[in-house]
N, C-alpha and C positions, 0 to 999 in steps of 0.2 A: 262391894269392896270399896273401901275408902280411897278417894282419889288423892294421889300424891305425886310429886315430881321425883321420878326415879333417876338416879345417876347411871350413866353408861360409860364404857371405857373402850378406847381404841389403843391397841398396842402397836408401836411403830419401831422400825429399824431405819437407820440412816445409811445411805450408800452414796458412792461417788456420783457427782453430777456430771454426766458426759457432755453436756451442752456448753459448759463454760471452759474456755481454753486458758483464760488469764488467771483463774483461781483454781489451783489444783487441790485445795483443801475443802471447798464447800461441798455440801451434801444435800441430797433430797430425801424425803421421807417415803418409806414404803410401809403401808398398813398391813399388819399381820392378820390374815383372814383364815377362815377354816375353823376346825378341821374339815368341814364339809360345806358345800353350797346349798342354800335352801332351795327346795324344789316344790312343785305343786303338790306332790305327794306329802311332803313334810307339812305344808300348810294345812292340808286336809286332816292330817293326823292331829295337828295342834288344835284345829277347830273342834274336832271330835273329843279330844282330851279335855278341852275347856268346858265341856258339858252340853254341846249341841245334841239335840234329839234326832237330827238328820243322820241317815246312814252315810258311811264314808263314800260309797259309790255315788250317792246323790250329791254330796258336797263336791266331789271331783267333776261330776257332770256339769254342775252350775259354774264352777270355776273355768272349765274348758269352754263352755258356751260364752262366758264373758271374754275369755282370751280370743276366741274366734271373732267376736264382734269388734274388738279393738284391732285385731289383725287386718280385717277388711277395711276398717276406717283408715288406718295408716297407709295401706296400699292404694287407697283412693285419694291420697293426698290430704287427708283431714288431720287436724290436730287432736290429740287425746289428752285429757286431764283426769287424774285420779286424786285420791287423798294425798298422795306422796310426791307425784311428779307430773310434769307436762311434757309430752313428746310432740315435736313439731317437725314436719318434713323439711329437708334442706337439699339443695343441689350444690356440690362442690366443684370449683373450677371456673375460670373466667371465660367469657364469651367475647369474641373479637369485636362484634357490633350487635346491634339490636336485631339483626336478621340472621345471625349465625345459628346454625342448627345445633341441637344437642348431639354430642359425640360420646358414645359409650366408652371409647378408648381413652378419652381425656377427662370427661366429666364423670362425677360419681354421685349416686343417690345416697343420702344419709339421713340421720335423725339427730336433732338436738334434744337432749334430755335435761330438763331444769327442775330442781326440787321445788315443791310448793312451799308456801309460807309455813305451813304446819311442820314440814320436815326441817326447814331452815331454823325455826324457833327451837325445835327439839335438839338440834346440833349444839346449842348453847349449853346443854346439860352433859355433853360428852367430855370426859376427862381423858387426857392423853398420857400414856405411859411410854417413856422413851427408853428402849433397850440398848441404845447406842449404836455403834457401827455394826453393820451387817457384814457377814463373812466375805462378801465379794468386794469390799472397799479396798482400794489400792493403798498400801502403806509399807514402810520399812519398819520392822518391829525390833530387830536385834542384830548387832554386828559382833562377831566373835573372832578374835585372833586365833587361827588354828595352830600357831606355833606354841602359844602359851595357854590356850583355852580360856583366856580372860575376855570378858565382855564388858569391861569397864571403860571402853573407849580407846585403850591403847592398841596400836597396830604395828606390825613389823614390815618395813620395806622389803621388797623382793620375796615376800612370803604371802600365803593366802589368808583371806578373810572369808568367813561364812556369813552371808547376809540372809536373814530370814524375814519374811513378811508375807504380803499377799498381792498377787498380780504384778510381780516384779520381774517376770521373765523378760529377757532382752529379745525383742523381735521388731522387725520392720526394716525398711530400706533407707530411711532418712539418715543423712550424714550426722545428725545430732544424736542418734541412738547409741547407747552404751553406758558404761559405768565410769564415773568421773570422781576425782579427788580435787577439790578446789581449796586453795589456800584461804584460811579464814581471815587473814590479815591483808591479803592482796588477791582479791577475787579475779584479777586478770591472769593469775597463774593457775591454769587448768590442766590437770594431768589425766589423760584417758587411759583406761586399762586396754593395753594392746594385745596381750596374750589371750588366746582362746579360753573362754570360761570353762573351768573344770566341771561345774554343774550349772545348768541354766533351766530351772523349773519355775513354775508360777509362785511357789512358796519359798524356794531356796536358790541362792546364787553362791558359787564359790569362785572368787576372783583373785588374781595375783595383784598385790599392791605394787605400784610403780616404785622406782628408786627415789623416794621422797626425802627431802631434807627435814631436819627436826622442826617441829611446829604443829600447829593445829589445822585440821582440814575438815571440809564439809564433804560428806559422801552424797553424791547425786546419781540417780538412776533415771535415764531417759529411755522410754520404750513405747512402742505402738501396740504392745500386747493387749489383747482383749479376750474375754471369756467367750465371746461370739466367734464364729468362723472367720469373720473378716477383721483385719487389723484396724486400729483407730486411724482416722484420717489425719489427725495431728498427734505428734508424740506427746506423751504424758510425762511430766517431770515430778520426781519424788525426791525428797531430801530427808536424810536421817536427822532426828531432832537434836542430837547431841554432837558436839565436835569430836573428831577422832584425833588422837595425839600420837605423834612420832617423836621418839627420843624422851629425854628426862623432862620432868615438869616439877618445879619446886613446890607448887601448890597441890601436887598429886599425892594422895594417901594410899595409893595402890600397894598391895603387898609385894615384896621383892621375890622374884622367882629364882630359886637357887639353880 
């Protein structure tokens, strides 16, 4: 078969970066893998399919023997290098001094896995397909005035708005947690929703708009909600991308509701 440089593709999704507190919009990539994980059985089947004259049982036996040899070497503290990666034993955890004993309750045995030059060079041929935000990224997607059913940004004081998004459920004991309306022209004017939320789910909130004066407002949600069992250590702040409007707006082309 003629040798050529084949292109490879990684598909990624972007999700919220839980490690950055100051930037609520940055994301980290998650590579889409699957639908199955390659096993020794799969490798043996591929070797056989590619034309090997060895029986599958023989291929599996050789692969297993190779695996056993690497296994023993690693447990004996040796490094292992293959065509694709190098594995080196490592001990995690600090020692108080040069005479301190190994403490299994504090120290941990591990391995460093480093790709070889062959694999690093091959990565240059990988093309990335970005599928955008993954479903678990926190965001405010749409705000609807329940009185008028408009979602153009207009809201009615002393009535409810339906807030749709992802991971927006209000949770946590921090005093900063809640739903807020902030004056777009005077950010010092902050109005917190004091009435109990009619609906408080990860994808939907129904909140009573405070008695706001005419003007433009920023909708802000602060929550410690997490898809894990434990709450976030620090509250996450989300803001709706468009301003919400109370009262008339001369530049507004919204239809008039009879």
